[in-house]
VMD Tcl script that builds the backbone (N, CA, C; Angstrom):
set m [mol new atoms 474]
animate dup $m
set s [atomselect $m all]
$s set {name element resname resid chain x y z} {
  {N N MET 1 A 1.118 115.796 60.129}
  {CA C MET 1 A 1.631 115.018 59.018}
  {C C MET 1 A 1.245 115.757 57.816}
  {N N GLN 2 A 2.151 115.690 56.722}
  {CA C GLN 2 A 1.729 116.520 55.179}
  {C C GLN 2 A 1.053 115.391 54.361}
  {N N LYS 3 A 0.247 116.094 53.736}
  {CA C LYS 3 A -0.859 115.416 52.914}
  {C C LYS 3 A -0.123 115.174 51.974}
  {N N ASP 4 A -0.114 113.860 51.396}
  {CA C ASP 4 A 0.199 113.551 49.849}
  {C C ASP 4 A -0.297 114.383 48.762}
  {N N GLN 5 A 0.533 114.473 47.807}
  {CA C GLN 5 A -0.261 115.579 46.673}
  {C C GLN 5 A 0.105 114.335 45.230}
  {N N TYR 6 A -1.332 114.358 44.680}
  {CA C TYR 6 A -1.417 113.650 43.710}
  {C C TYR 6 A -1.800 114.837 42.618}
  {N N ASN 7 A -1.337 114.343 41.337}
  {CA C ASN 7 A -1.859 115.602 40.122}
  {C C ASN 7 A -2.581 114.314 38.945}
  {N N THR 8 A -3.239 115.185 37.988}
  {CA C THR 8 A -4.003 114.463 37.075}
  {C C THR 8 A -2.629 114.046 36.119}
  {N N PRO 9 A -2.920 113.099 35.615}
  {CA C PRO 9 A -1.948 112.319 34.879}
  {C C PRO 9 A -1.577 113.438 33.278}
  {N N PRO 10 A -0.116 113.942 33.034}
  {CA C PRO 10 A -0.120 114.568 31.950}
  {C C PRO 10 A -0.499 113.870 30.609}
  {N N THR 11 A -1.089 114.192 29.449}
  {CA C THR 11 A -1.321 114.126 28.462}
  {C C THR 11 A -0.567 113.881 27.598}
  {N N THR 12 A -0.374 113.131 26.176}
  {CA C THR 12 A 0.089 113.270 24.926}
  {C C THR 12 A -0.384 112.816 24.033}
  {N N SER 13 A -0.408 113.956 23.146}
  {CA C SER 13 A -1.055 114.221 21.801}
  {C C SER 13 A -0.322 113.621 20.617}
  {N N ILE 14 A -0.957 112.940 20.156}
  {CA C ILE 14 A -1.116 111.816 18.667}
  {C C ILE 14 A -1.461 112.500 17.658}
  {N N SER 15 A -0.769 112.422 16.551}
  {CA C SER 15 A -1.203 113.038 15.833}
  {C C SER 15 A -1.197 112.109 14.634}
  {N N HIS 16 A -2.238 111.702 13.179}
  {CA C HIS 16 A -1.843 110.994 12.525}
  {C C HIS 16 A -2.686 111.567 11.301}
  {N N ASN 17 A -1.887 111.231 10.084}
  {CA C ASN 17 A -2.460 112.003 8.984}
  {C C ASN 17 A -2.750 110.733 7.830}
  {N N TYR 18 A -4.196 110.768 7.578}
  {CA C TYR 18 A -4.079 109.907 6.620}
  {C C TYR 18 A -4.427 110.892 5.297}
  {N N SER 19 A -4.016 109.880 4.229}
  {CA C SER 19 A -4.684 110.282 2.517}
  {C C SER 19 A -4.956 109.113 1.791}
  {N N THR 20 A -5.958 109.279 0.948}
  {CA C THR 20 A -6.634 108.418 0.465}
  {C C THR 20 A -6.520 108.917 -1.224}
  {N N VAL 21 A -6.937 108.292 -1.692}
  {CA C VAL 21 A -6.480 108.335 -3.521}
  {C C VAL 21 A -7.699 107.601 -3.801}
  {N N ALA 22 A -8.919 108.098 -4.545}
  {CA C ALA 22 A -9.900 107.687 -5.226}
  {C C ALA 22 A -9.631 106.786 -6.299}
  {N N SER 23 A -10.466 106.152 -6.841}
  {CA C SER 23 A -10.175 104.599 -8.012}
  {C C SER 23 A -10.295 105.927 -9.135}
  {N N ASN 24 A -10.154 104.902 -10.090}
  {CA C ASN 24 A -10.828 105.491 -11.415}
  {C C ASN 24 A -9.749 106.987 -12.060}
  {N N THR 25 A -10.107 107.670 -12.599}
  {CA C THR 25 A -8.805 108.578 -13.151}
  {C C THR 25 A -8.745 110.285 -12.247}
  {N N GLN 26 A -9.750 109.922 -11.530}
  {CA C GLN 26 A -9.804 111.354 -10.641}
  {C C GLN 26 A -8.981 111.242 -9.154}
  {N N GLU 27 A -7.908 111.491 -8.741}
  {CA C GLU 27 A -7.358 111.663 -7.540}
  {C C GLU 27 A -7.881 112.546 -6.854}
  {N N GLU 28 A -8.430 112.044 -5.446}
  {CA C GLU 28 A -8.883 113.173 -4.004}
  {C C GLU 28 A -7.756 112.842 -3.074}
  {N N SER 29 A -7.448 113.591 -2.310}
  {CA C SER 29 A -6.746 113.480 -1.352}
  {C C SER 29 A -7.165 114.122 -0.200}
  {N N THR 30 A -7.315 113.581 0.969}
  {CA C THR 30 A -8.193 113.969 2.267}
  {C C THR 30 A -7.005 113.605 3.274}
  {N N SER 31 A -7.297 114.785 3.670}
  {CA C SER 31 A -6.229 114.941 5.052}
  {C C SER 31 A -7.075 114.710 6.177}
  {N N MET 32 A -7.126 114.032 7.284}
  {CA C MET 32 A -7.746 113.804 8.366}
  {C C MET 32 A -6.550 113.590 9.862}
  {N N THR 33 A -6.839 114.673 10.901}
  {CA C THR 33 A -5.719 114.631 11.961}
  {C C THR 33 A -6.565 113.860 13.114}
  {N N LEU 34 A -5.773 113.144 13.572}
  {CA C LEU 34 A -6.972 112.378 14.980}
  {C C LEU 34 A -5.977 112.519 16.128}
  {N N SER 35 A -6.372 113.473 16.925}
  {CA C SER 35 A -5.792 113.826 18.395}
  {C C SER 35 A -5.991 112.856 19.142}
  {N N THR 36 A -5.414 112.020 20.004}
  {CA C THR 36 A -5.740 111.094 21.345}
  {C C THR 36 A -5.088 111.826 22.564}
  {N N SER 37 A -5.478 111.769 23.582}
  {CA C SER 37 A -5.166 112.258 24.774}
  {C C SER 37 A -4.628 110.572 25.696}
  {N N PHE 38 A -3.824 110.579 26.012}
  {CA C PHE 38 A -3.385 109.167 26.276}
  {C C PHE 38 A -1.953 109.340 27.354}
  {N N SER 39 A -2.374 108.527 28.745}
  {CA C SER 39 A -0.695 108.647 29.586}
  {C C SER 39 A -0.983 107.442 30.349}
  {N N PRO 40 A -0.056 106.631 30.325}
  {CA C PRO 40 A -0.363 105.071 31.095}
  {C C PRO 40 A -0.135 105.805 32.704}
  {N N TRP 41 A 0.210 106.803 33.202}
  {CA C TRP 41 A 0.483 107.022 34.339}
  {C C TRP 41 A -1.099 107.319 35.386}
  {N N THR 42 A -1.471 106.297 35.738}
  {CA C THR 42 A -2.639 106.289 36.457}
  {C C THR 42 A -2.409 106.931 38.093}
  {N N ILE 43 A -1.342 106.700 38.605}
  {CA C ILE 43 A -1.095 107.324 39.910}
  {C C ILE 43 A 0.049 108.369 39.592}
  {N N ILE 44 A 0.385 109.417 39.777}
  {CA C ILE 44 A 1.068 110.449 39.786}
  {C C ILE 44 A 1.194 111.135 40.803}
  {N N LYS 45 A 2.560 111.327 41.573}
  {CA C LYS 45 A 2.401 111.609 43.112}
  {C C LYS 45 A 3.774 112.639 43.257}
  {N N LYS 46 A 3.584 113.661 43.902}
  {CA C LYS 46 A 4.883 114.526 44.176}
  {C C LYS 46 A 5.311 114.030 45.509}
  {N N LEU 47 A 6.048 113.535 45.609}
  {CA C LEU 47 A 6.979 112.472 46.739}
  {C C LEU 47 A 7.329 114.018 47.542}
  {N N THR 48 A 6.658 113.471 49.204}
  {CA C THR 48 A 6.945 114.028 50.209}
  {C C THR 48 A 8.352 113.770 50.926}
  {N N ALA 49 A 8.174 114.163 52.424}
  {CA C ALA 49 A 9.694 114.003 52.785}
  {C C ALA 49 A 9.161 112.707 53.689}
  {N N SER 50 A 8.040 112.219 53.983}
  {CA C SER 50 A 7.823 110.830 54.435}
  {C C SER 50 A 7.912 109.812 53.308}
  {N N ASP 51 A 7.783 110.135 52.078}
  {CA C ASP 51 A 8.410 109.225 51.095}
  {C C ASP 51 A 9.597 108.544 51.013}
  {N N ILE 52 A 10.264 109.807 51.044}
  {CA C ILE 52 A 11.748 109.496 50.931}
  {C C ILE 52 A 12.715 109.571 52.363}
  {N N GLY 53 A 11.552 109.390 53.126}
  {CA C GLY 53 A 12.814 109.540 54.598}
  {C C GLY 53 A 13.010 108.022 54.993}
  {N N SER 54 A 13.501 107.936 56.351}
  {CA C SER 54 A 14.058 106.781 56.927}
  {C C SER 54 A 12.606 105.517 56.959}
  {N N LEU 55 A 11.904 105.538 57.016}
  {CA C LEU 55 A 10.551 104.875 56.641}
  {C C LEU 55 A 10.572 104.091 56.041}
  {N N SER 56 A 11.068 104.092 54.614}
  {CA C SER 56 A 11.533 103.416 53.420}
  {C C SER 56 A 10.163 102.775 52.953}
  {N N ARG 57 A 9.332 103.753 52.733}
  {CA C ARG 57 A 8.245 103.212 52.005}
  {C C ARG 57 A 7.724 104.695 51.398}
  {N N LEU 58 A 6.664 104.453 50.162}
  {CA C LEU 58 A 6.043 105.417 49.576}
  {C C LEU 58 A 4.390 105.084 49.672}
  {N N LEU 59 A 3.972 106.062 49.918}
  {CA C LEU 59 A 2.607 106.082 50.516}
  {C C LEU 59 A 1.718 106.313 49.428}
  {N N VAL 60 A 0.613 105.361 48.904}
  {CA C VAL 60 A -0.422 105.689 48.084}
  {C C VAL 60 A -1.710 106.019 48.511}
  {N N GLN 61 A -2.198 107.076 47.881}
  {CA C GLN 61 A -3.703 107.156 48.378}
  {C C GLN 61 A -4.509 106.125 48.224}
  {N N GLN 62 A -5.708 105.971 49.215}
  {CA C GLN 62 A -6.333 104.712 48.774}
  {C C GLN 62 A -7.283 104.812 48.011}
  {N N SER 63 A -7.811 105.839 47.541}
  {CA C SER 63 A -8.841 106.042 46.365}
  {C C SER 63 A -8.087 105.776 45.140}
  {N N LEU 64 A -6.852 105.948 45.004}
  {CA C LEU 64 A -5.971 105.445 43.700}
  {C C LEU 64 A -6.186 104.017 43.832}
  {N N VAL 65 A -5.574 103.709 45.073}
  {CA C VAL 65 A -5.386 101.933 45.115}
  {C C VAL 65 A -6.703 101.367 44.452}
  {N N ARG 66 A -7.615 101.687 45.382}
  {CA C ARG 66 A -9.290 100.957 45.060}
  {C C ARG 66 A -9.534 101.523 43.609}
  {N N GLN 67 A -9.361 102.300 43.026}
  {CA C GLN 67 A -9.988 102.343 41.819}
  {C C GLN 67 A -8.844 101.723 40.391}
  {N N HIS 68 A -7.682 102.031 40.585}
  {CA C HIS 68 A -6.632 101.591 39.574}
  {C C HIS 68 A -5.558 100.176 39.851}
  {N N ILE 69 A -5.937 99.845 40.866}
  {CA C ILE 69 A -5.126 98.554 41.207}
  {C C ILE 69 A -6.064 97.449 41.696}
  {N N LEU 70 A -6.914 97.328 42.818}
  {CA C LEU 70 A -7.400 96.345 43.450}
  {C C LEU 70 A -8.227 95.797 42.588}
  {N N PRO 71 A -8.757 96.667 41.626}
  {CA C PRO 71 A -10.227 95.638 40.701}
  {C C PRO 71 A -9.501 94.588 39.659}
  {N N PHE 72 A -8.191 94.784 39.521}
  {CA C PHE 72 A -7.506 93.997 38.508}
  {C C PHE 72 A -6.370 93.111 38.922}
  {N N LEU 73 A -6.856 92.731 40.245}
  {CA C LEU 73 A -5.948 91.482 40.782}
  {C C LEU 73 A -6.991 90.423 41.358}
  {N N GLY 74 A -6.675 89.375 41.395}
  {CA C GLY 74 A -7.491 88.263 42.195}
  {C C GLY 74 A -7.547 88.507 44.144}
  {N N THR 75 A -8.566 87.719 43.856}
  {CA C THR 75 A -9.094 88.004 45.550}
  {C C THR 75 A -7.917 87.482 46.564}
  {N N ASP 76 A -6.973 86.483 46.016}
  {CA C ASP 76 A -5.774 86.052 46.847}
  {C C ASP 76 A -5.088 87.498 47.173}
  {N N SER 77 A -4.706 87.947 46.056}
  {CA C SER 77 A -3.907 88.932 46.196}
  {C C SER 77 A -4.140 90.106 46.549}
  {N N VAL 78 A -5.422 90.489 46.855}
  {CA C VAL 78 A -6.033 91.800 47.487}
  {C C VAL 78 A -6.142 91.029 48.984}
  {N N ALA 79 A -6.244 89.852 49.625}
  {CA C ALA 79 A -6.051 89.513 50.817}
  {C C ALA 79 A -4.795 89.753 51.288}
  {N N LYS 80 A -3.807 89.429 50.469}
  {CA C LYS 80 A -2.727 89.682 51.026}
  {C C LYS 80 A -2.064 91.009 50.910}
  {N N ILE 81 A -2.346 91.865 50.448}
  {CA C ILE 81 A -2.520 93.368 50.464}
  {C C ILE 81 A -2.621 93.825 51.496}
  {N N GLU 82 A -4.329 93.666 52.171}
  {CA C GLU 82 A -5.077 93.915 53.026}
  {C C GLU 82 A -4.309 93.082 54.048}
  {N N SER 83 A -3.496 92.301 54.409}
  {CA C SER 83 A -2.881 91.630 55.690}
  {C C SER 83 A -1.676 92.138 55.377}
  {N N ASN 84 A -0.648 91.324 55.370}
  {CA C ASN 84 A 0.601 91.253 55.565}
  {C C ASN 84 A 1.604 91.703 54.285}
  {N N GLY 85 A 0.623 91.763 53.283}
  {CA C GLY 85 A 1.196 92.587 51.832}
  {C C GLY 85 A 1.493 91.902 51.012}
  {N N LEU 86 A 1.778 92.458 49.693}
  {CA C LEU 86 A 2.000 90.991 48.428}
  {C C LEU 86 A 3.607 91.378 47.838}
  {N N SER 87 A 4.285 90.526 47.836}
  {CA C SER 87 A 5.510 90.800 46.975}
  {C C SER 87 A 5.365 91.249 45.482}
  {N N VAL 88 A 5.833 92.182 45.054}
  {CA C VAL 88 A 5.336 92.890 43.624}
  {C C VAL 88 A 6.591 93.653 43.097}
  {N N THR 89 A 6.745 93.040 41.766}
  {CA C THR 89 A 8.013 93.572 41.006}
  {C C THR 89 A 7.457 94.790 40.752}
  {N N VAL 90 A 8.618 95.855 40.469}
  {CA C VAL 90 A 8.463 97.172 40.217}
  {C C VAL 90 A 9.047 97.772 38.854}
  {N N PHE 91 A 9.008 97.655 37.708}
  {CA C PHE 91 A 9.997 97.975 36.920}
  {C C PHE 91 A 10.098 99.518 36.848}
  {N N ASP 92 A 11.227 99.850 36.861}
  {CA C ASP 92 A 11.897 101.136 36.771}
  {C C ASP 92 A 12.227 101.425 35.029}
  {N N GLN 93 A 11.129 102.262 34.825}
  {CA C GLN 93 A 11.284 102.386 32.983}
  {C C GLN 93 A 12.417 103.083 32.664}
  {N N ASP 94 A 12.642 104.174 33.446}
  {CA C ASP 94 A 13.953 104.902 33.397}
  {C C ASP 94 A 15.179 104.254 33.022}
  {N N SER 95 A 15.588 102.865 33.966}
  {CA C SER 95 A 16.853 102.283 34.204}
  {C C SER 95 A 16.550 101.067 33.436}
  {N N GLN 96 A 15.185 100.630 33.385}
  {CA C GLN 96 A 14.927 99.488 32.431}
  {C C GLN 96 A 15.128 98.287 33.461}
  {N N SER 97 A 15.112 98.070 34.953}
  {CA C SER 97 A 15.443 97.079 35.842}
  {C C SER 97 A 14.293 96.961 36.762}
  {N N ASP 98 A 14.211 95.694 36.819}
  {CA C ASP 98 A 12.970 95.029 37.805}
  {C C ASP 98 A 13.490 95.126 39.484}
  {N N TYR 99 A 12.766 95.597 40.362}
  {CA C TYR 99 A 12.943 95.368 41.800}
  {C C TYR 99 A 11.858 94.838 42.528}
  {N N GLU 100 A 12.201 94.447 43.412}
  {CA C GLU 100 A 10.797 93.566 44.527}
  {C C GLU 100 A 10.568 94.463 45.494}
  {N N LEU 101 A 9.405 94.598 45.499}
  {CA C LEU 101 A 9.094 95.478 47.090}
  {C C LEU 101 A 7.758 94.564 47.488}
  {N N VAL 102 A 7.306 95.326 48.618}
  {CA C VAL 102 A 5.990 94.622 49.268}
  {C C VAL 102 A 4.909 95.964 49.005}
  {N N PHE 103 A 3.967 95.196 48.585}
  {CA C PHE 103 A 2.725 96.212 48.506}
  {C C PHE 103 A 1.404 95.881 49.609}
  {N N LYS 104 A 1.240 96.890 50.678}
  {CA C LYS 104 A 0.334 96.306 51.416}
  {C C LYS 104 A -0.667 97.718 51.935}
  {N N LYS 105 A -1.586 97.614 52.767}
  {CA C LYS 105 A -2.389 98.641 53.337}
  {C C LYS 105 A -1.581 98.819 54.824}
  {N N TRP 106 A -1.504 100.122 54.603}
  {CA C TRP 106 A -0.983 100.395 55.816}
  {C C TRP 106 A -1.985 101.185 57.228}
  {N N PRO 107 A -2.388 100.372 57.788}
  {CA C PRO 107 A -3.402 100.669 58.713}
  {C C PRO 107 A -3.267 101.681 59.611}
  {N N SER 108 A -2.303 102.686 59.793}
  {CA C SER 108 A -2.364 103.824 60.785}
  {C C SER 108 A -2.943 104.891 59.889}
  {N N SER 109 A -2.849 104.929 58.562}
  {CA C SER 109 A -3.244 106.100 57.762}
  {C C SER 109 A -4.488 105.556 56.908}
  {N N LYS 110 A -4.620 103.932 56.681}
  {CA C LYS 110 A -5.869 103.560 55.623}
  {C C LYS 110 A -5.441 103.969 54.227}
  {N N SER 111 A -3.861 104.138 53.700}
  {CA C SER 111 A -3.863 104.375 52.430}
  {C C SER 111 A -2.639 102.950 52.296}
  {N N TYR 112 A -2.129 103.125 51.292}
  {CA C TYR 112 A -1.406 101.719 50.812}
  {C C TYR 112 A 0.003 102.192 50.644}
  {N N VAL 113 A 1.060 101.354 50.777}
  {CA C VAL 113 A 2.251 101.646 50.508}
  {C C VAL 113 A 3.037 100.609 49.599}
  {N N PHE 114 A 4.222 101.368 49.357}
  {CA C PHE 114 A 5.271 99.955 48.603}
  {C C PHE 114 A 6.434 100.073 49.807}
  {N N ASN 115 A 6.803 99.339 50.126}
  {CA C ASN 115 A 8.245 99.335 51.054}
  {C C ASN 115 A 8.872 98.420 51.113}
  {N N GLY 116 A 9.807 97.673 51.609}
  {CA C GLY 116 A 10.562 96.887 51.719}
  {C C GLY 116 A 12.070 97.814 51.492}
  {N N LYS 117 A 12.287 97.599 50.246}
  {CA C LYS 117 A 13.459 98.297 49.403}
  {C C LYS 117 A 13.146 99.611 48.916}
  {N N TRP 118 A 12.186 100.057 49.139}
  {CA C TRP 118 A 11.697 101.278 48.498}
  {C C TRP 118 A 13.225 102.371 48.538}
  {N N HIS 119 A 13.750 102.248 49.734}
  {CA C HIS 119 A 14.551 103.977 50.236}
  {C C HIS 119 A 15.699 103.194 49.269}
  {N N GLU 120 A 16.098 101.932 49.272}
  {CA C GLU 120 A 17.560 101.623 48.730}
  {C C GLU 120 A 17.471 101.379 47.273}
  {N N ASN 121 A 16.319 100.547 46.656}
  {CA C ASN 121 A 15.999 100.413 45.406}
  {C C ASN 121 A 15.535 101.631 44.477}
  {N N PHE 122 A 15.081 102.867 44.863}
  {CA C PHE 122 A 14.507 104.170 44.252}
  {C C PHE 122 A 14.647 105.239 45.072}
  {N N VAL 123 A 14.883 105.463 45.884}
  {CA C VAL 123 A 15.254 106.941 46.422}
  {C C VAL 123 A 16.420 107.340 46.562}
  {N N ALA 124 A 17.341 105.958 47.507}
  {CA C ALA 124 A 19.011 106.545 47.231}
  {C C ALA 124 A 19.581 106.302 45.609}
  {N N ARG 125 A 18.950 104.894 44.911}
  {CA C ARG 125 A 19.489 104.934 43.997}
  {C C ARG 125 A 19.366 105.808 42.855}
  {N N ARG 126 A 17.904 106.534 42.690}
  {CA C ARG 126 A 17.875 107.363 41.889}
  {C C ARG 126 A 17.759 108.890 42.196}
  {N N GLU 127 A 18.225 108.724 43.744}
  {CA C GLU 127 A 18.649 110.272 44.236}
  {C C GLU 127 A 17.273 111.253 43.997}
  {N N LEU 128 A 15.793 110.447 44.342}
  {CA C LEU 128 A 14.755 111.111 44.581}
  {C C LEU 128 A 14.939 112.276 45.641}
  {N N LYS 129 A 14.041 113.272 45.605}
  {CA C LYS 129 A 14.273 113.753 46.577}
  {C C LYS 129 A 12.670 114.458 46.511}
  {N N VAL 130 A 12.166 115.413 47.911}
  {CA C VAL 130 A 10.958 115.924 48.188}
  {C C VAL 130 A 10.598 116.896 46.899}
  {N N GLY 131 A 9.486 117.069 46.101}
  {CA C GLY 131 A 9.064 117.525 45.353}
  {C C GLY 131 A 8.854 116.638 43.932}
  {N N ASP 132 A 10.073 115.711 43.766}
  {CA C ASP 132 A 9.760 115.120 42.426}
  {C C ASP 132 A 8.563 114.559 41.823}
  {N N ILE 133 A 7.904 114.458 40.947}
  {CA C ILE 133 A 7.245 113.725 40.359}
  {C C ILE 133 A 7.210 112.574 40.023}
  {N N ILE 134 A 6.440 111.500 40.309}
  {CA C ILE 134 A 6.687 110.061 39.779}
  {C C ILE 134 A 5.352 109.500 39.695}
  {N N GLY 135 A 5.482 108.651 38.531}
  {CA C GLY 135 A 4.356 107.962 37.918}
  {C C GLY 135 A 4.436 106.500 38.348}
  {N N LEU 136 A 2.921 106.100 38.687}
  {CA C LEU 136 A 3.117 104.532 38.753}
  {C C LEU 136 A 1.704 104.136 37.824}
  {N N TYR 137 A 1.753 102.896 37.468}
  {CA C TYR 137 A 1.031 101.933 36.709}
  {C C TYR 137 A 0.943 100.769 37.081}
  {N N ARG 138 A 0.147 99.774 36.934}
  {CA C ARG 138 A 0.236 98.434 36.920}
  {C C ARG 138 A 0.156 97.821 35.557}
  {N N ASP 139 A 0.709 97.126 35.117}
  {CA C ASP 139 A 0.741 96.739 34.070}
  {C C ASP 139 A 0.328 95.217 33.802}
  {N N PRO 140 A -0.659 94.833 33.829}
  {CA C PRO 140 A -1.543 93.546 33.824}
  {C C PRO 140 A -1.172 92.649 32.943}
  {N N CYS 141 A -0.533 92.887 31.789}
  {CA C CYS 141 A 0.083 91.691 30.604}
  {C C CYS 141 A 1.517 91.294 31.438}
  {N N HIS 142 A 2.219 91.928 31.846}
  {CA C HIS 142 A 3.249 91.323 32.454}
  {C C HIS 142 A 3.309 91.151 34.098}
  {N N SER 143 A 2.045 91.712 34.624}
  {CA C SER 143 A 1.964 91.371 36.304}
  {C C SER 143 A 2.916 92.118 36.757}
  {N N LYS 144 A 3.458 93.330 36.452}
  {CA C LYS 144 A 4.128 94.238 37.448}
  {C C LYS 144 A 3.884 95.370 37.452}
  {N N PHE 145 A 4.479 96.018 38.152}
  {CA C PHE 145 A 3.978 98.302 38.456}
  {C C PHE 145 A 5.129 98.238 37.507}
  {N N ASN 146 A 4.596 99.715 37.080}
  {CA C ASN 146 A 5.890 100.857 36.141}
  {C C ASN 146 A 5.726 101.745 37.248}
  {N N PHE 147 A 7.580 102.330 36.818}
  {CA C PHE 147 A 7.957 103.435 37.587}
  {C C PHE 147 A 8.449 104.187 36.802}
  {N N CYS 148 A 8.150 105.638 37.126}
  {CA C CYS 148 A 9.160 106.716 36.164}
  {C C CYS 148 A 9.102 107.950 36.954}
  {N N VAL 149 A 10.391 108.288 36.899}
  {CA C VAL 149 A 10.426 109.951 37.437}
  {C C VAL 149 A 9.586 111.100 36.453}
  {N N LEU 150 A 8.619 111.559 36.490}
  {CA C LEU 150 A 8.268 112.113 35.311}
  {C C LEU 150 A 8.726 113.730 35.587}
  {N N LEU 151 A 8.957 114.047 36.498}
  {CA C LEU 151 A 9.743 115.554 36.816}
  {C C LEU 151 A 10.237 115.398 37.709}
  {N N ARG 152 A 11.629 116.308 37.751}
  {CA C ARG 152 A 12.376 116.312 38.935}
  {C C ARG 152 A 12.036 117.729 39.568}
  {N N ALA 153 A 12.035 117.932 40.981}
  {CA C ALA 153 A 12.065 119.268 41.427}
  {C C ALA 153 A 13.077 119.970 41.730}
  {N N PRO 154 A 13.077 121.171 41.594}
  {CA C PRO 154 A 14.049 122.260 41.673}
  {C C PRO 154 A 14.713 121.802 42.784}
  {N N HIS 155 A 16.372 122.079 42.779}
  {CA C HIS 155 A 17.125 121.772 43.561}
  {C C HIS 155 A 16.737 122.243 45.127}
  {N N HIS 156 A 16.562 123.821 45.127}
  {CA C HIS 156 A 16.207 124.104 46.576}
  {C C HIS 156 A 14.956 123.710 47.111}
  {N N GLN 157 A 13.901 123.027 46.711}
  {CA C GLN 157 A 12.834 122.720 47.412}
  {C C GLN 157 A 13.121 121.329 48.506}
  {N N MET 158 A 12.508 121.638 49.777}
  {CA C MET 158 A 12.423 120.820 50.755}
  {C C MET 158 A 11.133 120.405 51.415}
}
mol reanalyze $m
mol bondsrecalc $m
mol representation Tube
mol addrep $m
């Protein structure tokens, strides 16, 4: 079985310039640059053959789920995820569309999976390939997961 590959989220640098003018007759101009690194993608994954294969499931590392997802869900939702699965909405940011998947613990690997119509709604529709890098995060304000293809793999990669 091929080990899933996860990467550190990319960062975005944002710069803001602020100018101030002193009162009275003397003017002063001060420039300050604020650099911030931020990425919403708490789970970044390089897709494997098993993620895009006929099993119709996206495998997510247990430690990432326990760090970035489970602590922000209610006990009833966690109990469903740990047993038969929880129906969740996944928003595809690239196509601006919602899809329903099932999120659950995968007992054989002790990892977690998104399954249901993963293959139909994401792999086939988005033409995902081995080596593509995707990002996921849970949006607590809208009670859904956000999905994005962050980087396409070279065509020749298998």
